[in-house]
N, C-alpha and C positions, 0 to 999 in steps of 0.2 A: 140352529134356527136359520131360517132364511133372512136374506137383507130386510125385505120390507117389515116382516114380522118384527123385528129387532128394532127398526125404527121406530114402528108405534108403540111398542112396548116401552122403549127408553124414553119416547116424547111424553108418553102418557104419565110415564113414573117422576116426570118433571112438570106434569101439570100444566103442560103447554097445549093450547088449541092446534088444529091442523092448520088452521088459516094464519095463525101467531108463526106457526112454525115454517110454513110456506114461504111467508115474506122475509123470515130470518135467512132462509137458505136461498133466496132467489128463484124461486119456484110456484107455480100456481097450485093452490089446493086441489082443484080438478086434476091436475098431471099427478100430485103427490098420494092422493087416496089411493089409485090402483097400484103405485108401488108399494104401498103400506101392504096393500092385501096380496102381493105377488102376482098381481095381475099383469101389470109392466114389469119387465125387466128392471136392473138397478140403471140409475141413471150415469151418464158420463162421469170419468174420474175428477174434474173438478166440481162437480157436483155432489159426489159421494166423500169428497172432503171436505165441502163445507158443511155436509150432514154432519159427519165426523166431528168436526169442530164444534158445531152447534150442539151435539149431544155430549160433548167433552169424552170422546171416545178414541182409541189409539187410530190414527189415520192408517195405518199398514194393516191393522186387524180388519177395518171396516172395507178398505180396498179388497182385502181377500175374501170377506165375506160377499162381497159384491162381485168376486169372480174376475178381479182385476189385480194388475201389479203395477205400482207407480212408474210413472215416465221416467223418473230418475234411476230407478233399480232397473229398468229395462235398458237405459243407457249405460249403467257400469257393466251389465251382463253383456250387451254387444261389444263393449269396449274391451273386455277382460274375459271372454268366455270360459277358456278353460281353468283361469284362476277363481272366477266366480262359482263355477259347478264344484271346484274341488272345496271351496270354502263352505258352501252350502252342505255337501256330502257329510263334511267332516262333523259339523254342527248337529246335525241329525240325530237326536236322541241326547245331545246335553241337556241340563238342565236349565233354568233361566239364570240360576245364579252363575254357572261355568258361562254360560253365554254373554252375561254382563261382563266377567273377569275378562273374557278375550276382548269385548269391545273396549273396556276401560284402556287395556295394552295397546290396541290398534290406535285409539285415539290420542294416548299418550305417545307414541312413536311416531304417529304423522302430526303433532302439533307444530304448527306453524308451516306445515307444508301445502296447507291448502286453506283458502279462506272461510270465514264462517257462513251458514248458510241461513 
């Protein structure tokens, strides 16, 4: 499903008017309406993140639906392109459970090495 249609579907499931939702995400209803109809492309990253949070959706999945990759992920890839590529290729095809286990192990190993975000 396309970004706009997904936003509209989820917003309507929450029984929120477009005017209420537009205020919540800091957009005008006249700008949001064509986005929901997929007439306008998805907005910039910060707005997509606000929309995802307002709809209680996973930010990375919503950014992907909008055809974007988070700034933090681009920074990681630029800093360690070969390693990031190897990791992404290695997890391709793994189940969510397997990926969660790898993430848990990485977080445990990195505990204390970087500050919480």
